[in-house]
C-alpha positions, 0 to 999 in steps of 0.5 A, a space after each residue: 499554538 502549531 505544536 499544540 494543535 499538532 498534538 492534539 491532533 495526533 491524540 485524535 488520529 490514534 484514539 481513531 484508530 481503536 475502532 476502525 480496521 481491516 481483516 485482510 482475505 485477498 500476495 508475495 514476499 519483498 526481494 530486496 525480514 524476521 519480526 518481533 513482539 513489539 516494544 513497549 509504546 510510548 503514550 502517544 503510540 498507539 494503543 495496539 500497535 505491532 510488529 509481530 512474528 513471522 507467520 506462513 499463510 499458505 506455504 509461503 512465510 512471512 516477516 513483519 518489521 519496522 519499515 518506515 523508508 517502505 517505497 514499493 509499487 505493484 498491485 492492489 486489490 481490495 476487500 470488504 464486506 466478508 471482513 466487515 466488523 471482523 477483528 483486523 491482525 492488530 485487534 482493531 474492528 475492521 470498517 470498510 467504510 474507513 480509510 484503512 489497507 493491509 500489507 503482510 509485512 509492515 508495522 501496525 498501525 502505519 500510515 502510508 500515501 497510496 497513488 494510483 499510477 493509471 488515474 494519479 488519484 492519491 490518498 493516506 491509508 492507515 494499514 492496520 491489517 495483514 494480507 492480501 493473501 493473493 500472489 501478485 498483490 502489496 495491498 489490500 485496501 479498504 471497500 472506502 479506500 478503492 472507491 477513493 482511488 477510482 478502482 472499487 470495479 476493475 478489482 486491481 490497479 497498479 499503485 504506488 505504497 510510500 511508508 509515511 516517515 513521520 507520522 508512522 515513527 508516532 505511531 510507534 511511540 518512536 518519536 513523541 507526537 508534538 514533534 517537527 513543524 507540519 500537522 498531519 492533515 485529514 480532510 474529507 473524501 469530497 473537498 470542498 474547491 474548485 473541481 472538474 470532471 475526467 473519465 478513467 479509462 475502460 478497463 484493460 486486461 485488469 483483474 477483478 468484478 466489473 462494475 457500472 461506470 464509476 463518478 466522476 472523480 474530485 479533481 482540486 484545482 487547489 487541493 484544501 487540506 485542514 488539521 485533524 484537531 479542526 474536525 471530529 473524530 468520525 471524520 477521520 475516516 475519509 480523506 482527501 483526494 489528491 492528483 497528479 499526472 499520469 505517466 505511461 508505466 508497465 508490469 514486469 515480474 521480478 525474478 531476482 535480485 543479485 549482488 552479483 551480476 553473474 548470480 544474475 545472468 545465469 537466471 535471467 538463461 533459465 527463464 529466458 522460455 517464460 518471456 522476455 528476461 532482462 537484466 537491469 542495473 539498480 543502485 539501491 542504499 548505495 549499493 548496486 544490484 542487478 535485479 532479472 525482470 520479464 517483461 514488459 507484460 500487456 495487463 494484470 492477467 498476463 502479470 499474474 501467469 507469468 509471476 506464477 510461472 516463475 514460481 513454479 521453476 522455483 524463484 518463490 520470491 518473484 514479484 510483479 513491480 510496475 516501472 
């Protein structure tokens, strides 16, 4: 019975994808990508599934590829009225009031959890468009998604983006709709249950349009979720807002990532005039890498300026990260 409900729920999710969307217009490429046309899609896969070939925007090349384990921090922006009802990159129709998003290289569509690292709010979005094509941004959220995450007025926010592996594989036709035992969860944007109000902190150097204070966010004492099988396709555009503890984070510009320390050392010396360039050692997929980062940087505006200077110095793959 549980498997049957999951299959019916995913069928609704996939069907709803034909009427949801985003046509992004407001990015940097990953350091740590070429893409081909999408493979043949199984019956359970989204009809508009695609990866896409390499493309160029504003003189920058982007290389789409499937990544079911994508997990990255950075700066999010949002888009809405100027693109409402226009076509998305995978042929859907953008609805600014749907819970969707745009990404420069991920497979379309895929499902991702986006967490606002500044207030702890977290939602699940359906990525079905390309963008944002502004350097220093990793994801462009629909207006509704930005509202749910509490970042509409500020225009940007520090976020973590995590692709949901199983749900995204099902949309890609790589898993049957009844795979696994965990049911996908979708609930209303303002779920029922005990709530408490909190006040979002005032902007601290953030970029984007300023607006009137946001209404208090809904915080669940016990998050309530319901299977997609129990809701209508129309309600799938709404999402449950979950919350998690907020931890202090800082902004950095990552200028490069190397397998050899001496290469990182040369770059950090070359960029020393632009800021506090440090070498950070990390292990990525079992491999030791040496990252050259400038920071911490106090604000998004400052991070944008530093990123522009690093790119002008020849590091075109530089990006803003949150750590």
